[in-house]
Structures are given as C-alpha cells and as structure tokens.
Backbone as a chain_set.jsonl record, in Angstrom:
{"seq": "MKIGLLGGTFDPIHYGHIKPLLEVQQALGLDEVWLMPNHIPPHKSETRTATRHRLAMAQLVCQQYPQLKLCDIEAKRNTPSYSVDTLNQLRLAHPQDQLVFIMGMDSFVTLPSWYRWQQLLELCHIAVCQRPGWSLADAPQMAQLLGERSADKPALDNATTTEQFSGLIFPVTITPQPYSSTEIRQQLRQHAPAPDAIPQAVIDYIDAHRLYR", "coords": {"N": [[95.332, 128.481, 104.496], [95.426, 125.488, 102.675], [96.132, 122.369, 103.317], [97.368, 119.057, 103.188], [97.58, 116.323, 104.883], [99.259, 113.443, 105.733], [99.072, 109.913, 107.369], [100.851, 107.392, 108.973], [103.339, 104.708, 109.158], [105.884, 105.093, 107.989], [108.192, 103.025, 107.84], [110.888, 102.067, 106.284], [110.61, 105.655, 105.816], [109.901, 106.261, 101.841], [110.411, 106.741, 98.475], [107.815, 105.794, 97.342], [105.503, 106.446, 99.341], [106.708, 109.459, 99.034], [106.021, 110.363, 96.252], [103.707, 110.185, 95.341], [102.221, 111.759, 97.327], [103.202, 114.12, 96.032], [102.214, 114.384, 94.0], [99.94, 114.525, 94.215], [99.665, 116.856, 95.916], [100.16, 118.858, 94.049], [98.298, 118.445, 92.217], [95.865, 119.408, 93.235], [96.616, 121.646, 94.925], [98.111, 122.199, 96.853], [98.678, 123.662, 99.752], [100.916, 123.246, 101.818], [102.124, 119.602, 102.672], [101.724, 117.561, 105.57], [103.68, 115.72, 107.166], [103.11, 112.708, 109.255], [104.144, 110.924, 111.249], [103.487, 107.85, 113.048], [103.52, 106.722, 116.842], [102.365, 104.878, 117.914], [100.816, 102.558, 115.735], [97.386, 101.896, 115.015], [96.424, 100.091, 113.171], [98.952, 98.698, 112.745], [100.907, 95.853, 114.277], [103.103, 96.036, 115.191], [106.039, 98.44, 115.199], [109.02, 98.345, 112.895], [111.616, 100.108, 113.732], [112.564, 102.734, 115.809], [110.308, 105.297, 117.146], [111.834, 107.832, 117.397], [113.636, 107.519, 114.991], [112.681, 107.112, 112.979], [110.856, 109.775, 112.919], [113.326, 111.194, 112.197], [114.654, 110.363, 109.625], [112.018, 111.56, 108.421], [111.989, 113.822, 108.633], [114.551, 114.312, 107.147], [113.576, 114.2, 104.709], [111.698, 115.916, 104.672], [113.579, 118.458, 104.323], [114.299, 118.129, 101.997], [112.341, 118.286, 100.459], [110.513, 121.144, 100.242], [107.701, 121.486, 99.927], [106.911, 119.988, 101.739], [106.323, 118.598, 105.373], [107.273, 118.125, 108.275], [104.698, 116.864, 111.492], [104.571, 116.097, 114.086], [102.377, 115.141, 115.881], [101.112, 112.695, 116.076], [103.556, 110.943, 116.985], [103.883, 111.452, 119.52], [102.257, 111.099, 120.782], [100.994, 108.628, 123.278], [98.855, 106.305, 122.69], [97.412, 104.41, 121.428], [97.155, 105.807, 117.409], [94.691, 107.509, 116.476], [92.924, 108.067, 113.789], [90.634, 110.151, 113.97], [90.806, 111.225, 116.205], [93.176, 112.405, 116.194], [92.49, 114.898, 113.869], [90.491, 115.906, 115.252], [92.398, 117.014, 116.788], [93.933, 118.865, 115.112], [92.155, 120.498, 113.951], [90.744, 121.803, 115.713], [93.139, 123.173, 116.491], [93.785, 124.4, 114.095], [91.362, 126.094, 112.688], [90.423, 127.643, 110.912], [92.27, 126.897, 108.298], [92.318, 124.61, 105.614], [91.75, 121.614, 105.579], [93.043, 118.531, 104.336], [93.08, 115.008, 104.072], [94.75, 112.728, 103.232], [95.065, 109.886, 101.804], [95.357, 106.104, 100.304], [93.61, 104.01, 97.887], [93.522, 101.579, 98.666], [92.948, 101.902, 101.827], [91.09, 103.817, 101.751], [88.867, 101.97, 100.709], [88.683, 100.111, 103.128], [87.879, 101.811, 104.684], [85.161, 101.901, 106.451], [85.837, 100.165, 108.874], [87.569, 101.445, 110.424], [88.312, 103.449, 112.893], [85.486, 105.5, 114.468], [85.03, 106.492, 112.08], [83.219, 107.638, 110.163], [83.269, 110.478, 111.454], [85.66, 111.665, 110.216], [84.449, 113.019, 108.428], [83.543, 114.747, 108.631], [85.468, 116.995, 110.042], [87.713, 117.439, 108.029], [88.562, 117.459, 104.474], [88.78, 114.257, 102.321], [91.448, 113.176, 100.344], [91.946, 110.625, 98.072], [94.095, 108.569, 96.434], [94.419, 107.133, 93.751], [94.87, 104.708, 91.802], [95.578, 103.93, 88.228], [92.512, 102.088, 86.503], [91.483, 101.147, 88.881], [89.138, 99.724, 90.529], [86.003, 99.833, 92.081], [84.079, 98.02, 92.533], [84.154, 95.598, 94.408], [83.266, 96.997, 96.346], [80.752, 98.802, 97.03], [79.356, 100.091, 99.214], [81.317, 102.07, 99.544], [82.059, 103.129, 97.2], [79.456, 104.331, 96.602], [79.206, 106.315, 98.539], [81.728, 107.511, 97.421], [80.71, 108.661, 95.247], [78.721, 110.29, 96.05], [80.272, 112.195, 97.368], [82.363, 113.479, 96.018], [84.816, 115.531, 94.264], [86.041, 118.407, 92.501], [89.406, 120.437, 92.052], [88.463, 122.944, 91.928], [86.351, 122.903, 93.852], [87.302, 123.34, 96.29], [89.332, 124.911, 96.115], [87.199, 127.111, 96.275], [86.158, 127.086, 98.441], [84.825, 129.315, 101.031], [84.227, 129.672, 103.751], [83.688, 127.897, 107.163], [82.276, 125.818, 107.326], [82.62, 124.747, 104.656], [84.491, 123.153, 104.989], [84.873, 120.657, 105.542], [84.129, 117.619, 104.136], [84.29, 116.441, 101.523], [85.207, 114.796, 98.759], [88.099, 113.853, 97.207], [89.226, 112.374, 94.505], [92.484, 111.212, 93.068], [93.822, 110.866, 90.702], [96.978, 108.148, 90.273], [100.636, 108.433, 89.871], [101.455, 105.021, 89.639], [103.629, 103.298, 91.801], [106.483, 101.062, 91.935], [106.722, 100.306, 94.683], [107.327, 99.108, 97.397], [107.203, 98.737, 101.453], [107.77, 96.608, 103.288], [109.024, 95.127, 101.027], [111.397, 96.728, 100.85], [112.537, 96.95, 103.228], [113.331, 94.248, 103.51], [115.24, 94.319, 101.694], [116.876, 96.235, 102.77], [117.856, 95.069, 104.784], [119.753, 92.857, 103.525], [121.465, 94.666, 102.511], [121.065, 96.072, 100.348], [119.399, 97.956, 99.147], [116.525, 98.846, 96.758], [116.993, 100.379, 93.852], [116.804, 103.896, 93.843], [114.643, 103.723, 95.565], [114.707, 104.869, 97.911], [115.423, 108.329, 99.172], [118.598, 109.708, 99.322], [119.939, 110.948, 101.6], [118.008, 109.206, 103.387], [119.244, 107.16, 102.921], [121.571, 107.366, 103.964], [121.367, 108.097, 106.243], [120.061, 105.851, 107.503], [122.195, 104.088, 107.068], [124.125, 105.275, 108.909], [122.954, 104.987, 111.494], [122.784, 102.238, 111.341], [120.464, 100.992, 110.506], [117.681, 98.234, 110.276], [119.224, 96.395, 109.99]], "CA": [[96.17, 127.776, 103.899], [94.96, 124.404, 102.125], [96.943, 121.569, 104.574], [97.603, 117.838, 103.146], [97.817, 114.957, 106.175], [99.286, 112.181, 105.876], [99.876, 109.469, 108.888], [101.726, 106.364, 108.995], [104.543, 103.981, 110.091], [107.061, 105.705, 107.43], [108.958, 102.556, 108.694], [111.382, 103.759, 106.109], [109.63, 106.862, 104.109], [110.372, 106.122, 100.757], [109.371, 107.017, 96.96], [105.961, 105.342, 97.232], [105.228, 107.538, 99.717], [106.915, 110.872, 98.623], [106.409, 110.706, 94.868], [102.506, 110.268, 95.347], [102.284, 113.43, 97.718], [103.932, 115.406, 95.602], [101.35, 114.406, 92.952], [98.668, 115.358, 95.113], [99.806, 118.181, 96.471], [100.196, 119.281, 92.916], [96.428, 118.157, 91.686], [94.735, 119.901, 94.259], [97.067, 122.825, 95.098], [97.846, 122.308, 98.199], [99.988, 124.799, 100.258], [101.947, 122.413, 102.261], [101.879, 118.72, 102.823], [102.184, 117.24, 106.85], [103.709, 113.834, 107.182], [102.653, 112.398, 110.308], [104.553, 109.485, 111.708], [102.697, 107.677, 114.72], [104.246, 106.327, 117.606], [101.727, 103.468, 118.074], [99.749, 102.08, 114.644], [96.07, 101.551, 115.262], [96.384, 98.634, 112.491], [99.518, 97.388, 112.596], [101.177, 95.216, 115.605], [104.591, 96.851, 115.892], [106.817, 98.892, 113.916], [110.635, 97.935, 112.612], [112.2, 101.441, 113.891], [112.158, 103.562, 116.717], [110.018, 106.504, 116.497], [112.956, 108.699, 116.712], [114.417, 107.514, 113.851], [111.592, 107.317, 112.114], [110.827, 111.228, 112.375], [114.591, 112.103, 111.946], [114.344, 110.385, 108.361], [110.944, 111.971, 107.411], [112.668, 115.059, 108.63], [115.406, 114.671, 105.854], [112.697, 114.247, 103.456], [110.842, 117.848, 104.734], [114.417, 118.939, 104.151], [114.574, 117.994, 100.696], [110.923, 118.779, 99.572], [110.084, 122.207, 101.183], [106.103, 121.832, 100.397], [106.547, 118.53, 102.857], [106.48, 119.704, 106.728], [106.659, 117.078, 109.864], [104.314, 117.045, 112.009], [104.918, 115.333, 115.449], [101.353, 114.861, 116.905], [100.63, 111.265, 116.518], [104.562, 110.25, 117.475], [103.845, 112.382, 120.736], [100.728, 109.76, 121.648], [101.464, 106.873, 123.98], [98.188, 105.642, 122.668], [96.798, 103.971, 119.07], [97.062, 107.171, 116.842], [93.271, 106.748, 115.907], [92.834, 109.683, 112.677], [89.469, 111.146, 114.147], [91.648, 111.657, 117.469], [94.156, 113.929, 114.982], [91.792, 115.304, 113.124], [90.14, 116.974, 116.106], [93.29, 118.015, 117.544], [94.325, 119.439, 114.511], [90.9, 121.063, 113.373], [90.89, 123.207, 116.683], [94.14, 124.121, 116.534], [93.68, 125.426, 112.767], [89.812, 126.278, 112.192], [90.401, 129.048, 109.754], [92.97, 125.892, 107.611], [91.497, 123.663, 104.977], [92.574, 120.103, 105.643], [93.03, 117.414, 103.424], [93.595, 113.901, 104.778], [95.097, 111.546, 102.218], [95.004, 107.988, 101.745], [95.389, 105.03, 99.228], [92.076, 103.747, 97.131], [93.213, 100.861, 99.623], [92.668, 102.455, 102.865], [89.398, 104.341, 101.793], [87.987, 100.858, 101.196], [88.366, 99.518, 104.192], [87.555, 102.723, 105.985], [84.482, 101.496, 107.848], [86.195, 99.383, 109.736], [88.58, 102.733, 110.854], [87.702, 104.441, 114.76], [84.588, 106.543, 114.21], [85.348, 106.811, 110.725], [82.142, 108.923, 109.584], [83.238, 111.614, 111.755], [86.597, 112.417, 109.61], [84.171, 113.947, 106.787], [82.917, 116.286, 109.322], [86.537, 117.123, 110.36], [88.236, 117.531, 106.919], [88.361, 116.595, 103.358], [89.711, 113.527, 102.051], [92.226, 112.628, 98.811], [91.924, 109.184, 97.926], [95.007, 108.154, 95.611], [94.01, 105.866, 93.036], [96.16, 103.942, 90.489], [94.939, 103.906, 86.707], [92.492, 101.194, 86.371], [90.748, 100.389, 90.101], [87.574, 99.874, 90.695], [84.984, 99.959, 93.834], [83.412, 96.948, 92.4], [83.652, 95.25, 95.576], [83.019, 97.859, 98.128], [79.743, 99.497, 96.872], [79.439, 100.959, 100.603], [82.158, 103.385, 99.365], [81.544, 103.255, 95.687], [78.467, 105.389, 96.732], [80.202, 107.569, 99.006], [82.734, 108.094, 96.537], [79.645, 109.189, 94.196], [77.931, 111.172, 96.808], [81.099, 113.052, 97.729], [82.975, 113.238, 95.142], [84.821, 117.127, 94.437], [87.399, 118.505, 92.476], [90.043, 121.198, 92.782], [87.763, 124.205, 92.161], [85.372, 122.935, 94.852], [88.545, 123.171, 97.449], [89.848, 126.901, 96.046], [86.187, 128.181, 96.286], [85.681, 126.972, 100.239], [85.211, 130.114, 101.863], [83.491, 129.499, 105.237], [84.289, 126.988, 107.771], [80.803, 124.877, 107.067], [82.835, 124.185, 103.806], [85.989, 123.145, 105.069], [84.459, 119.323, 104.98], [82.789, 116.691, 103.664], [84.222, 116.652, 100.131], [86.464, 113.401, 98.84], [88.918, 113.906, 95.945], [89.732, 111.497, 93.546], [93.453, 111.908, 92.575], [94.84, 109.763, 89.722], [98.373, 108.513, 90.986], [101.381, 106.853, 89.055], [101.722, 103.625, 90.005], [105.129, 103.241, 92.098], [107.07, 99.672, 92.925], [107.683, 100.032, 96.004], [106.935, 98.105, 99.189], [108.031, 98.668, 102.618], [108.524, 95.338, 103.099], [110.312, 94.721, 100.664], [112.548, 97.578, 101.107], [113.028, 96.553, 104.913], [114.271, 92.999, 103.074], [116.166, 94.573, 100.756], [117.602, 96.353, 103.243], [118.721, 93.574, 105.535], [121.034, 92.429, 102.548], [122.665, 95.934, 102.332], [120.663, 96.446, 98.683], [118.113, 98.96, 98.295], [116.322, 98.51, 95.712], [117.811, 101.62, 93.25], [116.147, 105.069, 93.479], [113.248, 103.69, 96.231], [114.51, 106.092, 98.906], [116.017, 109.172, 99.05], [119.962, 109.04, 99.443], [119.632, 111.139, 102.738], [117.925, 108.151, 104.097], [119.919, 105.585, 102.967], [123.164, 107.709, 104.537], [120.887, 107.892, 108.275], [120.145, 104.157, 108.087], [123.366, 103.404, 107.209], [125.043, 105.468, 109.997], [122.729, 103.958, 112.438], [122.898, 100.591, 111.428], [118.425, 100.145, 111.15], [116.817, 97.445, 109.223], [120.204, 95.414, 109.659]], "C": [[95.088, 125.986, 104.05], [96.431, 122.916, 102.162], [96.906, 119.801, 103.895], [97.958, 117.221, 104.322], [98.281, 113.646, 105.527], [100.241, 111.191, 106.87], [100.479, 108.278, 108.315], [102.995, 106.006, 109.684], [106.055, 104.931, 109.442], [108.257, 104.599, 108.158], [109.563, 101.549, 107.782], [110.323, 104.351, 105.36], [110.508, 106.561, 103.182], [109.677, 107.141, 99.438], [108.117, 106.583, 96.87], [105.291, 106.079, 98.286], [105.5, 108.975, 99.246], [106.326, 111.435, 97.125], [104.389, 110.759, 94.826], [101.998, 111.778, 95.955], [102.56, 113.987, 96.746], [102.987, 115.246, 94.078], [100.168, 115.073, 93.495], [98.669, 117.137, 95.431], [99.713, 119.322, 95.024], [99.029, 119.244, 92.291], [95.584, 119.379, 92.568], [95.302, 121.486, 94.754], [97.315, 123.141, 96.221], [99.44, 123.24, 98.615], [101.451, 124.123, 100.849], [101.265, 120.913, 102.367], [102.544, 117.948, 104.389], [102.463, 115.81, 106.201], [103.797, 113.575, 108.434], [103.32, 111.213, 110.741], [103.953, 109.408, 113.148], [103.927, 106.859, 115.083], [103.322, 104.894, 117.975], [100.611, 103.339, 117.402], [98.568, 101.37, 115.204], [95.787, 100.043, 114.589], [97.974, 97.864, 112.46], [100.235, 96.882, 114.155], [102.329, 96.009, 116.449], [105.048, 97.679, 114.406], [108.357, 98.315, 114.23], [111.751, 98.928, 113.644], [111.937, 101.768, 115.081], [111.681, 104.729, 116.059], [110.825, 107.594, 116.15], [113.556, 108.84, 115.425], [113.701, 107.585, 112.46], [110.784, 109.098, 111.869], [112.255, 111.519, 111.623], [114.755, 111.581, 110.422], [112.894, 111.187, 107.258], [111.222, 113.114, 108.022], [113.168, 115.388, 107.606], [114.509, 114.532, 104.625], [112.213, 115.636, 103.082], [112.216, 118.434, 103.863], [114.42, 119.461, 102.669], [113.626, 118.548, 99.666], [110.386, 119.996, 100.369], [108.981, 122.076, 101.052], [105.735, 120.839, 101.529], [107.219, 119.099, 104.121], [106.363, 118.367, 107.142], [106.08, 117.71, 110.702], [103.895, 115.751, 113.239], [103.599, 115.035, 116.349], [101.195, 113.946, 117.164], [102.212, 110.495, 117.019], [104.79, 110.833, 118.903], [102.662, 111.069, 121.509], [101.374, 108.535, 122.04], [100.161, 106.267, 123.719], [97.695, 105.353, 121.269], [96.617, 105.403, 118.529], [95.556, 106.816, 116.182], [93.312, 108.452, 114.728], [91.932, 110.454, 113.293], [90.192, 111.868, 115.552], [92.535, 112.97, 116.719], [93.525, 114.823, 114.486], [91.063, 116.206, 113.784], [90.694, 117.922, 116.965], [93.623, 119.152, 116.575], [93.359, 120.837, 113.717], [90.882, 122.555, 114.347], [92.065, 123.848, 116.729], [94.261, 125.169, 114.983], [91.984, 125.537, 112.305], [90.014, 127.362, 110.881], [91.267, 127.763, 108.156], [91.737, 124.831, 106.842], [92.323, 122.299, 105.018], [92.139, 118.907, 105.336], [93.669, 116.233, 104.009], [93.46, 113.136, 103.403], [95.395, 110.586, 102.495], [95.141, 107.257, 100.742], [93.874, 104.822, 99.273], [92.106, 102.152, 98.61], [92.73, 100.8, 100.73], [90.951, 102.722, 102.956], [88.437, 103.087, 101.457], [87.848, 99.603, 102.127], [88.294, 100.739, 105.539], [86.49, 102.799, 106.788], [84.637, 100.479, 108.718], [87.523, 100.633, 110.684], [87.451, 103.203, 112.32], [86.632, 105.552, 114.125], [85.094, 107.311, 112.582], [84.8, 107.826, 110.094], [82.873, 110.144, 110.183], [84.503, 112.125, 111.308], [85.452, 113.086, 108.635], [83.453, 114.767, 107.674], [83.933, 117.048, 109.951], [87.362, 117.679, 109.23], [87.921, 117.118, 105.635], [88.855, 115.27, 103.13], [90.137, 113.493, 100.595], [92.021, 111.432, 98.836], [92.754, 109.116, 96.232], [94.609, 106.861, 95.204], [94.286, 105.754, 91.712], [94.781, 103.823, 89.486], [94.004, 102.704, 86.982], [91.329, 100.45, 87.261], [89.21, 100.847, 89.881], [87.399, 99.378, 91.929], [84.401, 99.424, 93.457], [82.538, 96.148, 93.272], [83.468, 95.841, 96.928], [81.71, 98.812, 97.59], [79.007, 100.244, 97.476], [79.996, 102.246, 100.495], [82.278, 103.616, 97.814], [80.415, 104.975, 95.772], [78.644, 106.709, 97.421], [81.077, 108.467, 98.062], [81.934, 109.223, 95.765], [79.267, 110.629, 94.692], [78.853, 113.006, 97.18], [82.036, 113.963, 96.969], [82.849, 114.621, 94.746], [85.98, 117.196, 93.401], [88.195, 119.915, 92.963], [88.863, 122.589, 92.869], [87.041, 124.065, 93.307], [86.611, 123.337, 96.338], [88.972, 124.722, 97.149], [88.691, 127.965, 96.441], [85.55, 128.245, 97.811], [85.503, 128.683, 100.681], [84.818, 130.222, 103.311], [84.114, 128.279, 106.193], [83.431, 125.625, 107.581], [81.269, 124.55, 105.962], [84.426, 123.371, 103.944], [85.908, 121.309, 105.474], [83.665, 118.496, 104.358], [83.261, 116.45, 102.256], [85.341, 115.014, 99.836], [87.013, 114.071, 97.037], [89.539, 113.229, 95.207], [91.513, 112.075, 92.727], [94.318, 110.655, 92.073], [96.232, 109.812, 90.199], [99.045, 108.106, 89.471], [101.426, 106.123, 89.941], [103.241, 103.69, 90.733], [105.246, 102.081, 92.434], [107.017, 99.562, 93.966], [106.68, 99.951, 97.402], [107.521, 98.383, 100.536], [108.585, 97.588, 103.173], [109.16, 94.578, 102.271], [111.449, 95.894, 100.511], [113.414, 97.3, 102.416], [113.924, 95.122, 104.331], [115.452, 93.119, 102.323], [117.388, 95.163, 101.742], [118.434, 95.913, 104.093], [119.975, 93.138, 104.472], [121.225, 93.733, 102.018], [122.449, 95.963, 100.992], [119.695, 96.873, 98.737], [117.381, 99.304, 96.688], [116.733, 100.482, 94.581], [116.514, 102.572, 93.066], [114.857, 105.065, 94.282], [113.305, 104.418, 97.562], [115.745, 106.839, 98.598], [117.519, 109.175, 99.638], [120.022, 109.653, 100.946], [118.918, 110.378, 103.414], [118.388, 107.452, 104.193], [121.155, 105.994, 104.049], [122.405, 107.643, 106.034], [120.574, 106.215, 108.453], [121.153, 103.477, 108.173], [124.128, 103.241, 108.368], [124.419, 104.924, 111.413], [122.066, 102.621, 112.311], [121.313, 99.663, 111.47], [118.565, 99.263, 109.907], [118.098, 96.071, 108.907], [119.714, 94.022, 110.547]], "O": [[94.411, 125.521, 104.967], [97.304, 122.652, 101.336], [95.977, 119.263, 104.497], [98.902, 117.8, 104.859], [97.541, 112.938, 104.844], [101.428, 111.33, 107.162], [100.59, 108.229, 107.09], [103.599, 106.684, 110.516], [106.994, 105.328, 110.132], [109.121, 105.066, 108.9], [109.247, 100.371, 107.947], [109.479, 103.878, 104.599], [111.716, 106.534, 103.414], [108.766, 107.968, 99.479], [107.339, 107.219, 96.159], [104.164, 106.386, 97.898], [104.518, 109.695, 99.065], [106.192, 112.63, 96.86], [103.933, 111.611, 94.064], [101.526, 112.696, 95.286], [101.6, 114.734, 96.556], [103.175, 116.042, 93.157], [99.627, 116.101, 93.088], [97.958, 118.121, 95.225], [99.226, 120.449, 95.102], [98.755, 120.293, 91.709], [94.668, 120.067, 92.119], [94.498, 122.401, 94.932], [96.903, 124.182, 96.733], [100.562, 123.393, 98.134], [102.613, 124.352, 100.513], [100.048, 120.83, 102.202], [103.759, 117.755, 104.422], [101.941, 115.112, 105.332], [104.671, 114.244, 108.986], [102.658, 110.248, 110.358], [103.87, 110.252, 114.04], [104.864, 106.444, 114.4], [103.94, 103.887, 118.321], [99.531, 103.712, 117.861], [98.725, 100.318, 115.824], [95.196, 99.106, 115.125], [98.125, 96.671, 112.197], [100.036, 97.606, 115.13], [102.469, 96.398, 117.609], [104.688, 97.63, 113.23], [108.812, 97.957, 115.316], [112.652, 98.349, 114.252], [111.023, 101.138, 115.612], [112.102, 105.224, 115.013], [110.761, 108.232, 115.099], [113.907, 109.877, 114.862], [114.032, 107.959, 111.335], [110.28, 109.472, 110.81], [112.252, 112.048, 110.511], [115.067, 112.551, 109.73], [112.776, 111.321, 106.04], [110.17, 113.738, 107.887], [112.775, 116.353, 106.949], [114.972, 114.842, 103.528], [112.207, 116.283, 102.035], [111.977, 118.87, 102.737], [114.498, 120.606, 102.225], [113.837, 119.044, 98.559], [109.689, 119.649, 101.323], [108.47, 122.507, 102.086], [104.658, 120.793, 102.122], [108.235, 119.794, 104.148], [105.609, 117.544, 106.624], [106.425, 118.857, 110.985], [103.114, 114.803, 113.153], [103.781, 114.697, 117.519], [101.05, 113.72, 118.366], [102.049, 109.362, 117.471], [105.896, 110.671, 119.42], [102.567, 110.475, 122.583], [102.041, 107.712, 121.413], [99.993, 105.423, 124.599], [97.663, 106.07, 120.269], [95.933, 106.178, 119.198], [95.416, 105.856, 115.424], [93.681, 109.587, 115.032], [92.258, 111.641, 113.287], [90.009, 113.062, 115.79], [92.397, 114.189, 116.819], [94.088, 115.904, 114.662], [90.838, 117.283, 113.232], [90.267, 118.907, 117.568], [93.633, 120.305, 117.008], [93.799, 121.823, 113.125], [90.953, 123.744, 114.035], [92.094, 125.05, 116.995], [94.697, 126.315, 114.878], [91.628, 124.795, 111.39], [89.204, 127.422, 109.956], [90.753, 127.883, 107.044], [90.671, 124.426, 107.306], [93.417, 122.106, 104.488], [91.184, 118.294, 105.814], [94.803, 116.384, 104.464], [92.462, 112.967, 102.702], [96.049, 110.342, 103.509], [94.996, 108.026, 99.791], [93.081, 105.183, 100.143], [91.136, 101.79, 99.276], [92.037, 99.815, 100.983], [90.037, 102.267, 103.645], [87.283, 103.131, 101.884], [87.22, 98.552, 102.002], [88.523, 100.652, 106.745], [86.532, 103.544, 107.767], [83.688, 99.937, 109.284], [88.222, 100.199, 111.6], [86.234, 103.212, 112.505], [87.035, 106.395, 113.324], [85.398, 108.465, 112.28], [85.418, 108.744, 109.554], [83.147, 110.977, 109.319], [84.772, 113.169, 111.902], [86.005, 113.938, 107.94], [82.66, 115.559, 107.165], [83.433, 117.983, 110.575], [87.859, 118.73, 109.634], [86.952, 116.362, 105.556], [89.632, 115.029, 104.054], [89.327, 113.74, 99.701], [91.862, 111.045, 99.993], [92.242, 109.472, 95.171], [94.468, 105.834, 95.868], [94.02, 106.488, 90.76], [93.582, 103.695, 89.733], [94.549, 101.986, 87.821], [90.534, 99.596, 86.866], [88.527, 101.743, 89.385], [88.16, 98.754, 92.668], [83.324, 99.951, 93.738], [81.33, 95.916, 93.294], [83.497, 95.412, 98.082], [81.947, 99.95, 97.994], [78.166, 100.977, 96.955], [79.564, 103.274, 101.016], [82.779, 104.699, 97.512], [80.54, 106.101, 95.29], [78.338, 107.835, 97.029], [81.127, 109.693, 97.965], [82.316, 110.386, 95.64], [79.391, 111.711, 94.118], [78.478, 114.178, 97.233], [82.375, 115.078, 97.363], [81.766, 115.204, 94.689], [86.804, 116.284, 93.336], [87.837, 120.501, 93.985], [88.553, 123.08, 93.955], [86.977, 125.1, 93.97], [86.089, 123.599, 97.421], [88.892, 125.592, 98.016], [88.864, 129.134, 96.784], [84.764, 129.072, 98.271], [86.583, 129.237, 100.478], [85.349, 131.137, 103.941], [85.146, 127.759, 105.77], [83.94, 124.51, 107.694], [80.46, 123.716, 105.556], [85.23, 123.132, 103.043], [86.984, 120.748, 105.682], [82.496, 118.768, 104.085], [82.261, 116.158, 101.601], [86.012, 114.41, 100.672], [86.374, 114.545, 96.098], [90.738, 113.509, 95.206], [91.652, 113.077, 92.026], [95.077, 109.858, 92.624], [96.801, 110.86, 90.505], [98.514, 107.705, 88.435], [101.441, 106.518, 91.106], [104.083, 104.241, 90.024], [104.383, 101.644, 93.196], [107.331, 98.449, 94.388], [105.777, 100.524, 98.011], [108.719, 98.103, 100.521], [109.763, 97.561, 103.529], [109.771, 93.552, 102.571], [112.453, 95.582, 99.872], [114.632, 97.409, 102.563], [115.088, 94.963, 104.7], [116.406, 92.344, 102.261], [118.555, 94.781, 101.65], [119.606, 96.278, 104.192], [121.138, 93.172, 104.876], [121.089, 93.783, 100.795], [123.445, 95.897, 100.272], [118.788, 96.15, 98.324], [117.857, 99.954, 95.758], [116.551, 101.583, 95.102], [115.5, 102.285, 92.428], [114.0, 105.925, 94.077], [112.309, 104.608, 98.261], [116.759, 106.417, 98.041], [117.586, 108.471, 100.645], [120.188, 108.73, 101.744], [119.03, 110.785, 104.57], [118.373, 106.767, 105.216], [121.638, 105.171, 104.828], [123.012, 107.072, 106.94], [120.862, 105.544, 109.443], [121.327, 102.531, 108.94], [124.624, 102.238, 108.88], [125.14, 104.504, 112.318], [121.147, 102.098, 112.94], [120.973, 98.584, 111.955], [119.252, 99.426, 108.899], [118.048, 95.169, 108.07], [120.368, 92.982, 110.474]]}, "num_chains": 1, "name": "protein.A"}
C-alpha cells in the first residue's frame, strides 16, 4: 500500500488540514492517509485540548472521509513525538508499504532543525505541500535537497523493492486554505467558528464537550 502520514496537534482538526490532505492523496494516488495526533508535540509548549478529545475529533473526520485513517502511535507516547522515532516504528511494522510523510513547505524549510532529520529520508518519502508562488530562495540548503530528490507520481507507482521505498520528495501544489488553528480557537471562544472551517461533526463534538470556551 501507499500510505500518507500527517502528524500534528490537530487542535482542533479543520479543513486547513483536511483539504490539502485530500489533494495530496489524489495527486499521488495514495491508498490511505493516516492522521497522527501527538500527545507531546516537540515544537510546541502545549496543546489547548486533551489528547483524548483531539483523537476523537480526528476519528470523526476519518468516519466522514474513508481514505483517512486514525493512527494513535504518537498519542500513546509519553515523550515528545519526534518524527524519526515514529517513522522507525512504522517502517518496522510496515516493511512492504510505501510511507509518504506529508508536510507543508513552511515545515520543509525548517526541517534541518528537526531531531535527526536526515534519517527521515532513509525511512520514507516526503510529500511537500506548496502554495502557488512559493519560493525557496531564502533556504538554499533545502532548495538544493528538493532539486536532488524531487520526483513525481510515476516514481512512487513504479517502486518495487524496499530499497526504493524512501528518499524521494514529491512537491504537490495545493489550493491555499484560509484556515488557522489559532484563529479558529479564538472564534470558538466567541462561539462563532468561521463558516465552513470545521466539519459539522467536529463542531458538534466541541459543543457537546464545551471545548475551547
């Protein structure tokens, strides 16, 4: 199988997460995309909502979109969820699957600050969501890496051995989304979420559990 992976706090999950994922899934022909809410994010001081609630909201989204699956590997970890540790676990558990780690271009630019980041390309491929007009002019190291490793969907389709299951970078141009988790939380505190920002099932869950109030 070709499996996309997206980690994050999903606090809360919204269409700014969902719509790009669906575009990447279609562009690369991924069989599934796994949502991986984390318990202790390595790059943020805290989350606003308990892990169990963020898992439940992600599960509601997966029920709405059958190509999305919930993976709780990082939610169960009581230490910071470093992506390389997660990928090591998943690679051992899924040696015959193509793993594609999904990130935004803003995260790709900061990848050298990630823990043991070079090992990611030994464990998986990377899909980089890029907005139209985005430039890597201010990140020459990552621009060079992208130039050396850039690939397209046929390279993913034609990989037949485990030696071909890592190391490529797939740029995917996505539709810009006007949604920010910070802004959505502010709107929820005022009981006025942005129209069409969050799936209705997630809004109902937030209301039922009085989250972000």
